[in-house]
KEKE-368625 format. One line per field, with one value per residue: residue in one letter; x, y, z of N, C-alpha, C in turn. Coordinates in steps of 0.001 Angstrom, whole numbers. Layout:
BEGIN
residuo	c(A, ...) .
n_x	c(X, ...) .
n_y	c(Y, ...) .
n_z	c(Z, ...) .
ca_x	c(X, ...) .
ca_y	c(Y, ...) .
ca_z	c(Z, ...) .
c_x	c(X, ...) .
c_y	c(Y, ...) .
c_z	c(Z, ...) .
This chain:
BEGIN
residuo	c(M, L, G, E, L, A, V, R, L, T, Q, R, D, R, T, L, I, R, L, L, H, D, F, R, V, L, T, S, P, Q, V, S, E, M, F, F, D, T, D, D, A, A, R, R, R, L, L, A, L, T, R, M, G, I, L, E, R, F, R, P, N, L, P, P, S, M, G, T, A, P, Y, H, Y, V, I, G, E, T, A, A, A, V, L, A, S, E, D, G, V, E, L, S, D, F, G, Y, R, R, D, R, V, L, S, I, V, Y, S, Q, R, L, A, H, T, V, G, T, N, G, I, A, A, G, L, H, G, F, A, R, R, H, P, N, A, K, L, T, T, W, W, A, E, R, R, C, A, A, E, W, G, S, I, A, R, P, D, A, Y, G, R, W, I, E, G, L, H, N, I, E, F, F, L, E, Y, D, T, G, T, E, P, L, D, R, V, A, H, K, L, D, G, Y, A, K, L, T, E, S, S, R, I, V, T, P, V, L, F, W, V, Q, G, E, R, R, E, A, N, L, R, K, K, L, K, H, H, P, G, N, M, F, V, P, V, A, T, G, H, A, A, T, V, D, G, S, V, D, D, G, P, A, G, A, R, W, L, P, T, D, V, D, G, P, R, C, R, L, A, E, L, A, E, R, W, P, G, L, G, A, Q, A, S, L, E, P, S, E, E, A, A, E) .
n_x	c(832, 1857, 3949, 2567, 1306, 3546, 4643, 2895, 3499, 4898, 8114, 7807, 5655, 6928, 8868, 7181, 5857, 8015, 8859, 6520, 6502, 8643, 7743, 5330, 2666, 919, -821, -3308, -2958, -246, 1073, 438, 1837, 4460, 4842, 3225, 1803, -747, -3624, -5737, -4541, -2984, -4969, -6270, -4246, -3647, -6072, -6129, -3902, -4817, -7002, -5608, -4542, -2147, -1955, -3550, -6280, -7627, -9858, -9479, -11640, -13095, -14056, -17349, -17232, -14824, -14912, -14169, -11630, -8650, -7934, -5899, -2971, -1561, 860, -79, -353, 490, 2165, 4171, 5142, 6210, 8283, 9793, 10609, 12197, 14216, 15285, 14433, 12388, 8843, 8018, 10278, 10525, 9101, 6530, 3388, -7, -1762, -61, 742, -1711, -2210, -1639, -3923, -5528, -3827, -2623, -665, -1034, -1672, 664, 2599, 1696, 1956, 4746, 5615, 4583, 6394, 8576, 7262, 6742, 9365, 10266, 8448, 9150, 11757, 11186, 10187, 12258, 15290, 17747, 17644, 17472, 16307, 18325, 18525, 16305, 15402, 12974, 11025, 11221, 13639, 15413, 15106, 16186, 18819, 19730, 18274, 18838, 19903, 18933, 15751, 14799, 12196, 12653, 15434, 17320, 18869, 19459, 19738, 20216, 20966, 24168, 24283, 24124, 22598, 22466, 20084, 18200, 14774, 12194, 8924, 6359, 3255, 1827, 809, 2405, 3876, 5774, 8199, 8925, 9302, 11486, 13413, 14179, 16464, 18494, 19113, 20097, 22341, 23889, 24240, 25720, 28035, 28923, 29252, 30800, 29956, 28244, 24939, 22272, 19150, 15849, 12849, 9551, 6626, 3162, 2137, 2368, 2331, 2892, 5396, 6878, 6832, 8063, 10604, 11650, 12012, 13872, 16077, 17146, 17831, 20283, 21238, 21145, 23529, 25242, 24167, 23090, 20049, 16883, 13662, 10418, 7311, 4162, 2585, 4047, 5730, 8423, 8466, 6961, 6591, 5596, 7369, 7055, 8404, 10988, 11375, 11582, 11169, 12457, 13976, 16786, 17628, 19444, 19182, 16960, 15784, 16154, 13902, 15091, 15792, 15628, 18008, 19710, 20312, 22708, 24550, 24183, 25266, 28201, 30335, 29504, 29882, 32435, 32766, 32369, 29747, 26659, 25354, 25967, 28516, 28049, 29738, 30291, 27825, 27312) .
n_y	c(-1205, 1296, 1496, 1744, 4221, 5859, 5876, 7514, 9997, 13118, 14770, 17330, 16972, 15431, 17185, 19116, 17719, 17176, 19743, 20490, 18781, 19870, 22521, 22231, 23231, 24462, 26876, 26779, 29026, 29581, 27226, 27357, 29694, 28842, 26647, 26511, 27750, 28735, 29339, 27568, 25245, 24537, 24011, 21811, 19828, 19657, 18733, 16211, 14999, 14979, 13241, 10948, 10401, 11447, 14038, 15904, 18091, 21199, 23791, 26711, 28225, 31342, 34703, 35769, 38159, 38066, 36280, 33216, 30975, 29935, 26576, 24683, 22747, 19650, 17009, 13643, 10245, 8558, 10201, 10564, 7959, 7764, 9670, 8519, 6195, 7310, 8293, 6004, 4730, 3052, 3587, 3781, 4723, 7176, 9115, 10034, 11049, 11092, 12519, 14393, 15819, 16930, 18563, 21175, 22272, 23263, 24862, 27704, 29025, 28840, 30908, 32373, 30519, 30020, 32603, 33037, 31009, 32077, 34052, 32528, 31243, 33400, 34105, 31726, 31702, 34053, 33362, 31229, 32510, 34089, 33470, 34315, 34368, 32770, 30853, 29461, 28249, 27410, 27237, 26058, 26848, 24710, 23409, 25500, 25865, 23477, 23880, 26356, 26901, 27145, 29619, 31596, 32074, 32013, 32557, 31627, 30718, 31889, 31806, 33893, 34521, 36860, 37842, 39202, 39371, 38044, 36960, 35996, 35407, 35869, 35417, 37185, 36886, 38947, 39017, 40977, 40618, 40549, 42554, 45449, 45909, 43350, 42124, 43587, 42834, 40372, 40661, 40339, 37598, 37124, 38745, 37385, 34987, 35864, 36614, 34135, 32563, 34067, 34986, 37236, 37663, 39062, 40241, 40122, 41780, 41172, 42890, 43869, 46238, 49774, 51613, 50021, 49101, 51509, 52164, 49925, 50148, 52332, 51205, 49185, 50612, 51777, 49678, 47741, 45423, 46056, 47178, 45141, 43432, 43488, 44965, 44965, 46121, 45297, 45323, 44195, 46140, 48159, 49295, 50294, 51789, 50632, 47939, 44947, 42751, 41057, 39656, 39601, 42009, 45661, 46221, 46441, 48015, 49083, 49569, 51549, 53584, 55984, 55656, 55157, 52305, 48968, 46184, 42722, 41271, 43409, 44281, 43210, 44984, 47152, 46235, 45592, 44158, 41597, 39694, 38668, 36733, 33636, 31155, 30555, 28310, 24903, 23238, 20850, 18700, 18873, 18373, 15763) .
n_z	c(0, 895, -901, -3336, -2969, -2666, -5202, -6517, -5653, -6367, -6834, -5915, -4152, -2184, -1257, -196, 1936, 3547, 4290, 5592, 7736, 9180, 9577, 10890, 10365, 7531, 5599, 2938, 1128, 1677, 868, -1838, -2570, -2206, -3917, -6249, -9352, -9573, -7470, -7769, -8804, -6636, -4692, -5848, -5835, -3113, -2127, -3351, -2105, 485, 324, -242, 2189, 2841, 3784, 6429, 7197, 8495, 9598, 11349, 13794, 13222, 14177, 13137, 11679, 10409, 8393, 6639, 7563, 5802, 4643, 6809, 6847, 7926, 8364, 7568, 8833, 6787, 5288, 7186, 7253, 4690, 4850, 6887, 5598, 3577, 5168, 6112, 8464, 10941, 11204, 13833, 15022, 13921, 15187, 14870, 16010, 15935, 17630, 18697, 16435, 15657, 17763, 17288, 16288, 18340, 19642, 21403, 20137, 17448, 15542, 15714, 14850, 12226, 11190, 11373, 9648, 7364, 6626, 5741, 3636, 1932, 1194, -37, -2161, -3578, -4337, -6010, -8197, -8984, -10216, -9224, -6535, -3311, -612, 1376, 3818, 6396, 9554, 11630, 14597, 16485, 15851, 16230, 18974, 19933, 19191, 20265, 22518, 25262, 25528, 23662, 22025, 19132, 16691, 14195, 12105, 9445, 6172, 3544, 102, -2444, -5565, -5448, -2754, 551, 3567, 6944, 9532, 12563, 13272, 14812, 15315, 15857, 17301, 18474, 20998, 23241, 25880, 24972, 26275, 27090, 24626, 23646, 25505, 24645, 23237, 25056, 25273, 22698, 22687, 24564, 23187, 21013, 22359, 23352, 21048, 19408, 16988, 15047, 14534, 12832, 14203, 13310, 13607, 13015, 12836, 13571, 12545, 11726, 13902, 16165, 15403, 15408, 18139, 19228, 18098, 19485, 22001, 21384, 20407, 22683, 24215, 25930, 24594, 21923, 21297, 20746, 18890, 15569, 14543, 12966, 11883, 10565, 8697, 7335, 6146, 5061, 2271, 405, -2610, -5726, -6125, -4637, -2968, -871, 2181, 1191, 64, 110, 2997, 5393, 8177, 9673, 13150, 13658, 11874, 10308, 7891, 4298, 3979, 3336, 1110, 2112, 1500, 1121, 3623, 4288, 3231, 4902, 7212, 6887, 8017, 8616, 6660, 6775, 8670, 10551, 10134, 11861, 11155, 11058, 9125, 6434, 6806, 9506, 10537, 10045) .
ca_x	c(0, 2733, 4688, 1682, 1128, 4815, 4836, 2013, 3991, 5908, 9184, 7222, 4896, 7867, 9451, 6129, 5601, 9211, 8753, 5379, 6955, 9475, 6995, 4169, 1400, 934, -2144, -3363, -2263, 1203, 1512, 344, 2942, 5743, 5020, 2312, 1617, -2106, -4288, -6565, -3663, -2615, -6123, -6528, -3244, -3809, -7231, -5722, -3013, -5644, -7766, -4663, -4103, -822, -2144, -4809, -6551, -8629, -10093, -9709, -12831, -12864, -15276, -18127, -16837, -13567, -15111, -13744, -10179, -8226, -7559, -4563, -2570, -507, 1145, -781, 500, 1098, 3307, 5237, 5712, 7037, 9493, 10586, 11224, 13277, 15304, 15813, 14102, 11040, 7895, 8016, 11459, 10470, 8583, 5210, 2205, -1087, -2295, 904, 663, -2971, -2312, -1530, -5274, -6062, -2721, -2694, 403, -1322, -1531, 2082, 3299, 1287, 2554, 6174, 5756, 4257, 7625, 9298, 6511, 6979, 10718, 10273, 7708, 9961, 12870, 10660, 9958, 13477, 16379, 18937, 17365, 17270, 16301, 19144, 18336, 15228, 15190, 11778, 11181, 11652, 15064, 16132, 15090, 17146, 20169, 20145, 17209, 19308, 20378, 17983, 14666, 14235, 11083, 13244, 16770, 17348, 19949, 18816, 20631, 19617, 22052, 25495, 24170, 23534, 22509, 21881, 19318, 17189, 13485, 11238, 7619, 5593, 1825, 1215, 182, 3338, 4312, 6955, 9405, 9286, 9825, 12831, 14336, 14667, 17825, 19458, 19552, 20906, 23640, 24637, 24608, 26818, 29235, 29400, 29605, 31672, 29371, 27207, 23834, 21213, 17819, 14822, 11544, 8421, 5531, 1853, 1641, 3294, 2403, 3616, 6792, 7509, 7020, 9071, 11921, 12115, 12492, 15051, 17206, 17708, 18134, 21732, 21557, 21263, 24925, 26009, 23468, 22382, 18605, 16022, 12238, 9639, 5920, 3573, 1856, 4966, 6542, 9045, 8464, 5674, 6544, 5498, 8103, 6910, 9510, 12251, 11414, 12067, 10332, 13284, 14573, 17682, 17321, 20430, 18879, 15542, 15296, 14961, 13868, 15869, 15450, 16230, 19389, 20505, 20761, 24127, 25313, 24079, 26143, 29189, 31265, 28959, 30305, 33797, 32793, 31862, 28302, 26089, 24888, 27071, 28774, 27518, 30660, 30152, 26508, 27234) .
ca_y	c(0, 2455, 1560, 2259, 5651, 6548, 6039, 8588, 11271, 13806, 15341, 18486, 16453, 14980, 18393, 19733, 17042, 17341, 21076, 20513, 18122, 20821, 23736, 21797, 23562, 25458, 27141, 26573, 30103, 29447, 26154, 27886, 30630, 28156, 25543, 26451, 28971, 29227, 28822, 26417, 24076, 24162, 23407, 20473, 18865, 19475, 17859, 14853, 14480, 14729, 12018, 9827, 10207, 12042, 15233, 16164, 19517, 21739, 25228, 27324, 29051, 32778, 35498, 35912, 39348, 37809, 35341, 31821, 30764, 28955, 25273, 24513, 21368, 18977, 15714, 12479, 9098, 8042, 11075, 10230, 6688, 8064, 10342, 7536, 5321, 8066, 8433, 4689, 4352, 2555, 4627, 3904, 5500, 8492, 10046, 10562, 10746, 11892, 13455, 15480, 16634, 17660, 19477, 22545, 22748, 23997, 25558, 29160, 29542, 28539, 32112, 32733, 29562, 30284, 33864, 32817, 30223, 32941, 34722, 31541, 31014, 34538, 34021, 30611, 32102, 35005, 32628, 30394, 33379, 34837, 32489, 34844, 34397, 31442, 30661, 28256, 27640, 27897, 26381, 26449, 27106, 23536, 23167, 26588, 25597, 22413, 24357, 27516, 27188, 27496, 31007, 32420, 31277, 32642, 31883, 30967, 31137, 31751, 32342, 34361, 35010, 37514, 38432, 39057, 39570, 36984, 37351, 35099, 36205, 35317, 36075, 37292, 37216, 39569, 39039, 42122, 40238, 40703, 43929, 45803, 45732, 41925, 41865, 44169, 42088, 39190, 40952, 39871, 36269, 37193, 39305, 36291, 34039, 36500, 36554, 32761, 31991, 35023, 35184, 38257, 37348, 40054, 39854, 40841, 41767, 41404, 43311, 43844, 47526, 50907, 52215, 49124, 49108, 52743, 52087, 48900, 50676, 53165, 50294, 48465, 51533, 52099, 48439, 47456, 44376, 46644, 47538, 43952, 42661, 44300, 44768, 45665, 45840, 45363, 44885, 43911, 47259, 49169, 48939, 51419, 51467, 50208, 46483, 44241, 41487, 40351, 39859, 39787, 43350, 46828, 46339, 46341, 49270, 48901, 50477, 52629, 54608, 56322, 55336, 54455, 50861, 48249, 44790, 41806, 40988, 44630, 44473, 42838, 46198, 48010, 45660, 44940, 43280, 40261, 38756, 38175, 35894, 32279, 31015, 29756, 27047, 23944, 22712, 19493, 17740, 18916, 17849, 14303) .
ca_z	c(0, 959, -2155, -4371, -2739, -2880, -6639, -6959, -5129, -7155, -6026, -5242, -3015, -1157, -668, 601, 3207, 4370, 4886, 6488, 8966, 9911, 9918, 11665, 9721, 6465, 5039, 1492, 406, 1839, -25, -3201, -2757, -2202, -4861, -7389, -10130, -9360, -6272, -8142, -8902, -5272, -4028, -6408, -5378, -1674, -1934, -3724, -1061, 1663, 73, -189, 3563, 3018, 4585, 7118, 7141, 9404, 9490, 12657, 13908, 13238, 14412, 11901, 10918, 9719, 7302, 6794, 7509, 4793, 5180, 7373, 6562, 8692, 7753, 8061, 9164, 5563, 4988, 8132, 6815, 3514, 5323, 7619, 4604, 2948, 6138, 6456, 9839, 11133, 11568, 15293, 15415, 13284, 16178, 14519, 16811, 15366, 18613, 18845, 15224, 15639, 18909, 16781, 15972, 19488, 20299, 21462, 19289, 16048, 14716, 15708, 13992, 10843, 10787, 11156, 8420, 6248, 6190, 4932, 2402, 1063, 650, -996, -3351, -4336, -4936, -7098, -9358, -9315, -10122, -8544, -5094, -2725, 833, 1471, 5133, 7268, 10718, 12352, 16031, 17250, 15638, 16898, 20410, 20189, 18936, 21080, 23469, 26602, 25517, 22912, 21465, 17930, 16026, 13031, 11676, 7996, 5336, 2323, -944, -3597, -6324, -4840, -1314, 1366, 4963, 7936, 10481, 13451, 13113, 15907, 14751, 16928, 16998, 19134, 22268, 24342, 26155, 24184, 27088, 27041, 23282, 23561, 26370, 23941, 22786, 26060, 24887, 21481, 23069, 25201, 22139, 20276, 23192, 23483, 19747, 18707, 15666, 15113, 13639, 12999, 14680, 12577, 14263, 12116, 13691, 12928, 12082, 11777, 15233, 17066, 14988, 15872, 19585, 19500, 17726, 20586, 23043, 20911, 20270, 23992, 24944, 25869, 23631, 20591, 21092, 20384, 17862, 14575, 14649, 12013, 12032, 9341, 8810, 6026, 5565, 4538, 1114, -286, -4028, -6278, -6238, -3367, -3024, 390, 3126, 480, -493, 863, 4193, 6590, 8621, 10818, 14259, 13760, 10868, 10225, 6559, 3826, 4164, 2332, 881, 3073, 1116, 1218, 5001, 4329, 2976, 6078, 8245, 6014, 8725, 8827, 5622, 6981, 9861, 10411, 10137, 12945, 10588, 10938, 7800, 6237, 7402, 10963, 10912, 9827) .
c_x	c(871, 3504, 3844, 1485, 2398, 5058, 4017, 2484, 5042, 7020, 8686, 6417, 5835, 8535, 8440, 5957, 6821, 9185, 7626, 5706, 7782, 8669, 5785, 2854, 1648, -490, -2115, -2748, -743, 1756, 1485, 1515, 4267, 5936, 4227, 2192, 228, -2681, -5125, -5723, -3251, -3772, -6389, -5525, -3356, -5004, -6872, -4843, -3783, -6435, -6881, -4194, -2712, -899, -3464, -5011, -7625, -8779, -10315, -11002, -12442, -14157, -16023, -17699, -15580, -13703, -14625, -12240, -9837, -7968, -6111, -4206, -1460, -255, 278, 183, 1187, 2288, 4473, 5923, 6613, 8351, 10396, 11303, 12386, 14487, 15908, 15558, 12684, 10127, 7872, 9199, 11444, 9906, 7222, 4164, 1093, -1620, -1361, 868, -585, -3143, -2222, -2913, -5793, -4989, -2957, -1632, 159, -1093, -72, 2869, 2972, 1916, 4033, 6410, 5428, 5462, 8431, 8594, 6728, 8351, 10840, 9584, 8489, 11093, 12406, 10486, 11215, 14683, 17633, 18755, 17127, 17265, 17037, 18954, 17121, 15020, 13983, 12046, 11715, 13140, 15903, 16205, 16088, 18584, 20622, 19198, 17657, 19745, 19358, 16940, 14065, 13060, 11552, 14649, 16844, 18629, 19341, 19863, 19792, 20722, 23391, 25463, 23644, 23590, 21913, 21150, 18496, 15905, 12719, 9914, 6716, 4122, 1111, 605, 1103, 3638, 5620, 8243, 9867, 9867, 11254, 13836, 14807, 16076, 18874, 20009, 20435, 22276, 24506, 25097, 25760, 28124, 29805, 29884, 30653, 31213, 28205, 26137, 22710, 19906, 16805, 13478, 10468, 7201, 4259, 1314, 2628, 3441, 3179, 5096, 7509, 7788, 8052, 10463, 12490, 12691, 13801, 16273, 17905, 18013, 19618, 22106, 21730, 22689, 25736, 25426, 22833, 20891, 17905, 14586, 11560, 8203, 5273, 2969, 2753, 5774, 7111, 9157, 7118, 5521, 6531, 6172, 8041, 8088, 10876, 12458, 11849, 11153, 11148, 13996, 15459, 17393, 18308, 20234, 17376, 14967, 16388, 15013, 14652, 15365, 16166, 17696, 20281, 20917, 22231, 25016, 25279, 25009, 27268, 30135, 30786, 29510, 31650, 33900, 32253, 30334, 27861, 25624, 26053, 27272, 28217, 28431, 30495, 28857, 26427, 27826) .
c_y	c(1261, 2615, 2127, 3763, 6424, 6801, 7221, 9961, 11857, 14304, 16579, 18059, 16084, 16173, 19071, 19031, 17094, 18706, 21134, 19818, 19085, 22013, 23470, 22055, 24599, 25653, 26911, 27750, 30024, 28355, 26628, 28813, 29906, 27238, 25627, 27807, 29565, 28616, 27590, 25148, 23597, 23457, 21998, 19461, 18610, 18572, 16419, 14238, 14195, 13444, 10780, 9540, 10765, 13243, 15146, 17674, 19918, 23233, 25781, 28144, 30517, 33498, 35709, 37093, 39125, 36785, 33941, 31706, 29808, 27608, 25316, 23029, 20915, 17628, 14627, 11337, 8537, 8888, 10779, 8926, 6887, 8705, 9376, 6598, 6023, 8185, 7098, 4272, 3795, 3707, 4851, 4722, 6913, 9555, 10629, 10089, 11670, 12904, 14645, 16413, 17510, 18596, 20937, 23133, 23653, 24797, 27069, 29809, 29281, 29763, 32538, 31818, 29807, 31579, 33742, 32049, 31051, 33715, 33775, 31310, 32165, 34503, 32879, 31017, 33078, 34275, 31749, 31216, 34109, 33912, 33009, 34905, 32985, 31530, 29360, 27527, 28252, 26874, 26904, 26459, 25906, 23267, 24263, 26347, 24504, 22904, 25412, 27803, 27565, 28953, 31934, 31513, 31974, 31848, 31168, 31508, 30901, 32263, 32630, 34905, 35677, 38252, 38154, 39165, 38314, 37405, 36213, 35951, 35314, 36108, 36038, 37756, 37683, 39659, 40217, 41817, 40425, 42177, 44221, 45646, 44279, 41561, 42378, 43382, 40783, 39411, 40486, 38503, 36281, 37800, 38227, 35272, 34583, 36396, 35143, 32177, 32816, 35239, 36155, 37956, 38355, 39428, 40744, 40671, 42116, 41697, 43512, 45208, 48645, 51468, 51324, 49082, 50344, 52688, 51036, 49405, 51574, 52300, 49631, 49370, 51779, 50856, 48125, 46407, 44894, 47071, 46368, 43188, 43624, 43959, 45561, 45256, 45945, 44971, 44895, 45129, 48284, 48607, 50223, 51066, 50910, 48691, 45856, 42876, 40728, 40612, 39962, 41230, 44419, 47115, 46513, 47651, 49006, 49942, 51626, 53699, 54861, 56062, 55551, 52967, 50179, 46819, 43915, 41570, 42208, 44955, 44113, 44048, 47145, 47541, 44895, 43989, 41858, 39243, 38126, 37232, 34497, 32298, 30228, 28400, 26086, 23528, 21310, 18464, 17697, 18292, 16350, 13530) .
c_z	c(0, -341, -3275, -4220, -3062, -4360, -7164, -6484, -6059, -6234, -5287, -4021, -1863, -469, 243, 1941, 4120, 5059, 5907, 7808, 9814, 10418, 10807, 10946, 8641, 5976, 3528, 724, 533, 935, -1476, -3507, -2940, -3404, -6166, -8084, -9945, -8088, -6591, -8227, -7521, -4577, -4541, -5871, -3880, -1372, -2267, -2640, 220, 1493, 87, 1233, 3827, 3951, 5349, 7138, 8144, 9111, 10901, 12639, 14009, 13622, 13099, 11041, 10098, 8603, 7645, 6662, 6371, 5445, 5668, 7251, 7500, 8030, 8388, 8336, 7926, 5147, 5909, 7737, 5601, 3950, 6089, 6655, 3918, 3875, 6555, 7889, 9872, 11545, 13075, 15794, 14842, 14223, 15858, 15522, 16363, 16366, 18801, 17631, 15243, 16831, 18465, 16505, 17085, 20217, 20293, 20581, 17804, 15168, 14621, 14777, 12525, 10337, 10500, 9868, 7186, 5733, 5302, 3603, 1418, 424, -355, -2291, -4209, -5053, -6095, -8368, -9825, -9129, -9431, -7038, -4581, -1201, 1100, 2788, 5800, 8372, 11473, 13852, 16800, 17084, 16289, 18403, 20771, 20070, 19940, 22235, 24861, 26689, 24867, 22278, 20241, 17389, 14768, 12825, 10175, 7383, 3970, 1373, -2023, -4339, -5666, -3323, -646, 2812, 5774, 8959, 11403, 13239, 14423, 15299, 15883, 16533, 17642, 20475, 23470, 24603, 25422, 24981, 27041, 25681, 23178, 24375, 25737, 23403, 23789, 25683, 23664, 21762, 23726, 24162, 21310, 21060, 23248, 22165, 19007, 17262, 15805, 14066, 13861, 13501, 13986, 13274, 13236, 12978, 12863, 12504, 12349, 13184, 16197, 16696, 15528, 17367, 19966, 19178, 18825, 21705, 22627, 20846, 21597, 24821, 24816, 24828, 22223, 20277, 20544, 19198, 16865, 14590, 13558, 12277, 10674, 9608, 7435, 5364, 4897, 3384, 532, -1766, -4457, -6341, -4850, -3511, -1704, 1304, 2461, 59, 489, 2045, 5473, 6890, 9838, 11904, 14366, 12678, 10881, 8836, 5528, 4162, 3051, 2195, 1905, 2747, 1276, 2647, 5143, 4065, 4168, 7190, 7544, 6739, 8886, 7842, 5859, 8173, 9561, 10466, 11354, 12448, 10447, 9493, 7675, 6879, 8905, 11413, 10800, 10988) .
């Protein structure tokens, strides 16, 4: 049975379920952005994968004024079996538990996880349309916690390349529910990580609007950790220029300047010393 299903999976399907395992949950618009040219094509394939038992889906309840939420997708047991087979391990050793996977349905962090994954989806989508760009690394929250959780707890760690520029960064996705002082104090952990690793990695704060961004920037500018870690902020409502390239575009504003905003990759020019140092990401040889 598994062999028959595996034959029906495309390489795109396999990449999707691997990412979905790492990200925990993706919405149908996010999957469309990352892998498909049209929303209709994405919906058809997601429905087929759901009927095959590869994926499971749900819709969170929203207030009536907000309409209907898109379908949210998680991996099913069959997908876990496919991934386990690819990894050469038994399903029992792969760590899949349906109740644990579906716990995201009722998690208070669902919106935060979906929002964070939306940044990755936007970057993947831009790279799919522009061959000179690539999201070479994206570590979701669980992997970041395993790597640096005793010091800092980023929502994601990424490495982005566009043209001749590349930048590594930590992402803090702010939903607007935490006091700004608490958000700013997250720099303490990143300052400690910088001190222990001797590697300076920028911290990017994605917030939910112009007013909150302005108030957060005031807190960040005067926080001691800002002296040791490059920091920039951005939000979805602001675009410098006529083209909306999502999080890859001109949405980012370092805390040490008042403008103009720059593209994600151009942050490397704002902090030129970053290119001459080691990477926090282990080499393939070190990881083996």
